[in-house]
N, C-alpha and C positions, 0 to 999 in steps of 0.2 A: 171243885171240878172233879167232875165224875169222870175216872179214867178207865172206864171200860175197854177193850177189845183190843183189837193189831191188824194184821196183815193180812194182802192180796185182793185181787179183784181183778173183775175184767167186767168179759161181757158178751154179748152175740150180737149175729145177726139173725133179723125179728120180721123187721118187717119187707113185705115182698119180695123173698130173697129168689125168686126166678128172675122179676125184673131187675132184681139189683147184682144182677150174676152169680148170686151165691148156688151152690150146688145143691141138690137135693136132701144129701148128709147131713152136711151143716145144717142146713131148714131143718130137719130134725131134731137136731140137737138143739137147738134153741127155741124151739115150742114148748110152750111150759104143761102140754098136754094134763088135764087134769077134769073130774069130774066134782071138785068143791066148787060152792056156789056162795062166792063175797055175800056179807052183810051189806046191806045198804045204810048212808046214812040218810039223815032226816028229808035230804034233797033230793035222795033218788040216786045217787052215783054209789059205784061197787065202794067199799069205805076201807080205804090203806090209809088210815090214820093212826096215828098214836110212835109210841118208841122202836126205834129199831136200829139194829147193827149190823155191821158186816164183817165180823172180826173174824179170819181164819189162817189156818199154816198154810193153805194152799197159796201158790205165788202168782204173779201176774202173768208170767211168762214162765215156760214149761223147761224144766233141767235137758241139757241136751240128751244126760241118758237115757231118758224116758222116749225119746224120740218123736212117734206118733201116737203113742199112746195117750189117750182121753183120759181115764181113769188109774186110781191107785189098786192095788190088790189088796185085802182086805188084811191082812199079814203086816204091808207097810204100812197100813194107815194105823194099825197097832202102835208099831214103832213110834212112827213120828209123833205120836200123842203122848206117849208113854215119855220120850224125851222132852218134850213140852212140860209138862208135868217136874222131869226132873231138873228141868233149867228154872222153874219157879222156884223148887224148893233151893239147889243150890243158889240161885243167885239171892235168895235171902233170908241168907243164914245172917246172922248180926256179924258187924263190924268190929273187930279188934280195936281198942280206944290205943292201944300200945304199940301199934303196928306198926312199921315204919314207914316213912313214908312215898319211896318207892310204891309203883301200883303194881297190885298184886297180881300173881299168874291170871289169866281168861280160863274160865270153864273150859274143856273140853269141847263142850256143845253150846259154846257161844254163837248166834246166829250169823253168818255173815255182815247184815245190815250195821247190828251192833257194833263185830267190829270195824265196820267202816268209819262208823263213828264215837269210835274212840271207847270201846266196849262197854262205858255206861252213859255214852249217848251225852258227853260233855260235861256229866256231873250229877245224874238221876243214877242210881242203884234199880236193880230189876224191880222192887218193889212198887216204884212209879211207872210202870212200863206195865201193857196188856195186849203184847203182839199177837194174841189168839192161838187157842189151845187147842181146836179143832180143824183137820180137815174140811174143806168148805164140800157139800154136796148138793148137787144138783138132780132133782127128782129124786135123789137116794142115792146117786152116783159120785163115789168118792173121786175128785176130781182134781188133775196133776198143773194144771194151770187156769187160770180165768178167760185166757185169750182162748178161743175157739179154731183159730185157723188149724192147719193140717198139721202144722209141727207144736203149734203155742205161742208161735213168736210173729210178731207185726210183721207183715208182709215188705219186701224192699221197697225202698222208697226212690221213685224215679231220680236221673241225674237232674241235678239245681242246675239252672240256666248262668250262663256264664255271670260272675258278678251278684249274683243269687247268695243270698244268706239264710236259707228257709231254718236250718237245722240251729241256729243261733237266734233267731227271731227273736226268742222270749228274752233276750239279755237287752236288748234295745229300751225296751220299759221297764225300771222296776226289778229286774233280774240280772244284774251284773254279779252277787253273789261272791266268791273268794277272790281277795283281790286288787278288788273293785272298794276304794275306801276316802274319793275324793269329797263324798257328800250322802245326804244317807239316801236321797232317790237309787244311788247307784245298788243301793245292798237290796236283798231279795226283799217280795213282798210277805214272805211269811215271816222274816227276821221284823220286818218293820211293821207286826201284827197289823197288816191291811187287809190281806185274807190267811187263811191258816195253810202249812207249807204243806206238798203233795196236792193230790186232786180229791180230796174228800167230796167237797162241793161238786168237782167236773164242771161242764162234763166231758167225756165220761166218768163217772165219778169211782173213784178205788179208796182204799184203807191207805194210810201213811206208814205204816208197818209199826208205829211205838207205839200208840195211843190216842184216846178218843173218837174213836170212829163209829160215832155215835147219831143218831138222825132223828129229829120230831117231824112228822107228818101232819099239816094241818089242812083240811080241806074246806072252801068254800063251792056255792054255785059256782062264783066265775074263776076260780083261782086256787091253784095247790101250792104251797107254802113250805120248803123241805129245810127247817132250820139245822145248819152241822155244827155240831160241838168242838169241830175243828177248825175254826177261831171266830165262834159265834156268829158266821155267814149264815145269808139267809137266803135262798132260790126260789124267786117269784115265776110261776110258770101262769102266765094267762092262760086261759081257756076259751075255746072258740073265737080265737083272736088272729088277726094276722101278724107278720116281721115288721116291726119298724123300719123305716125307709129314709131317716134321718142320718143314716151311717155312723152314729153313736155305737159303741162297743163297749155296753155295761161289763163289768169283773160278771163273769158265771156265762156271756153273752147273751143273747138276746132267746126265751123259752117259751117257746106257744107248744099248748096242748088241746087233744082232745080224747073224747073215750071211743074206744072200740069194742063192744062189749062187756068186758069185766076186766079190759086191761087200759091203762095211761096210755096215750102215747105221747112223748117229749120230742118235741122239734128244734134243736140249736143252731141259730146262726150267730154271726155278726160278733163273735170273741176276739176279747181285744190281743193284741201280740203278746203282752206281758203274761197270757194262760195259752202260749200256744203250747198243742199236742202233738208230740213227737216231729216238731217238725211245721206242721200245719195251721192255721190261724185265718190267713186272710180269706179263703174259700172253703175251710172248716165247717162241715155239717153231721151233728151227732143227732141220731134217732134215738132214744131210749123208750123201752118199754118197762110199766112196772105192770103188774100180774099178782092179784093176792089169790095163793095155789092151795093154801091152809089158815088154818088158826094161826098156827106158829111159823109160816113160810111167804116170803114177799119175792116173787122170781124177777129179777133185773136181768134185763136185757139191752146192749146198745149196738150200734154201730158205727164207724165214722165211715166219713168219706170225703175223699178231697182228690178232684183229676188231677189237679198240679203236683201231688204229691206221691200218691198210689193209682196204680193201673185200675183196681177193682174197691168197693166196699169190701172193709171187712169187722172184726167185733168178736164179743165175747159173752160171758153171763155169769151169773153167781144168783145165790138165793138169803135176800135177807131173814137174817132171827129175829126176834123180840128180845127190844134191851131190857135186862130184870133190874129197870126202875128209872129215872129222868135226867135229863140232861141238865145241869147246872151252868150260869153263865161260865164263860170262860173269858178271862180277866188276861189278856195277854199282857199290858203293857204293865200290871201291878205287880213293883219290882224286878222288873227288867232292866239291867242295867249293860245290857249286852253291847247295845246298839249304840250309848253314848262311851262305854268304853271300850269299843273296837275304832270309834271315829279318832277318840281323844288318843290313842295307843299310837295310831297313824299320824297324826298333828308332831306327838312328840317323836317318832322314829325319823320325821322330815326335818326337825328342830335340831336332831343332831344329826344328821346328815348335810347340812348344810353348816353347820358348825365346825363338823370334819373337814368340809373343804373350805374351808375358809384359814383354817390353822395352818397352811404351809405361805399362806399370802401373810399373815400377822406374822409369822415367823422369819418371810424374809424381811419383811419391813423393818423390823428393830436390829437384825444385821445392818441394815444400810446406815 
């Protein structure tokens, strides 16, 4: 399994920004402005094929301390990237076979997402992780976030109608997560190896923060297929087609695409509830734009809109870089004992609880 890459992402408003209500400033931020001319495929399309990565130190949302700053200073970039290198060096030190059983103290520069997942992400040491080691640059500018709203955060959501549970919509189908142990369908889709965890495949497409944020783009005259290493998912974009009308909501939604000059525009609707994005799914539309802006860079922008969840469309952007290698199969279920163990443990706890409940009754019967 190729374990390159890391975290961050977001994307941006690019499709008819005025019509979408975006400001001219936001529109300028997401335009991939370049004089580069992408090579063509044998059938005349701009060539975006190949192996790409979205690994980065830049987070999806901006830290509050940066306020409305879209970019880091070069001094901040230097400090962040040096810290990432130190993290790798510290995390890859050999483990002492005679060390005590208790967990060692975490390095001071452990990333928050690693700490939240248990330090070594449930049993992975740093050698198995590749969370990115460079700040994301867009048109050469080092970004503080991949979402390009004014404060780098998703906009406020509308108040949900009485009785609605929009924010928890993903839990109803394959998204029970922690505390849901009755049957496997209540566990998360990622844990069940149905699709990858995080939003690597999207839409919109984000790295998961730990590893395997790699992609293989394949083109034909009628379709573009994006194979995602994290969990061997494949997004199929039908070119010059229409959205399905059968009310079926496939994983990753229903994606159609067309070329606008050198830009591949992809519009996705009909996402399933299990892949809700920040509470939106039923009326969610995601528009993505892929533009090759250099031999070694592909600009990616997205706009999300759902009038029942947000007052106006919003989005973000980043740039893919070439993957130095190829993608191998992500065999999710090989040696995966976690799901079986979790459910078996729950059944054991239930038996213990039932036995404890029955014990007083048995004692009373013996006393009689």
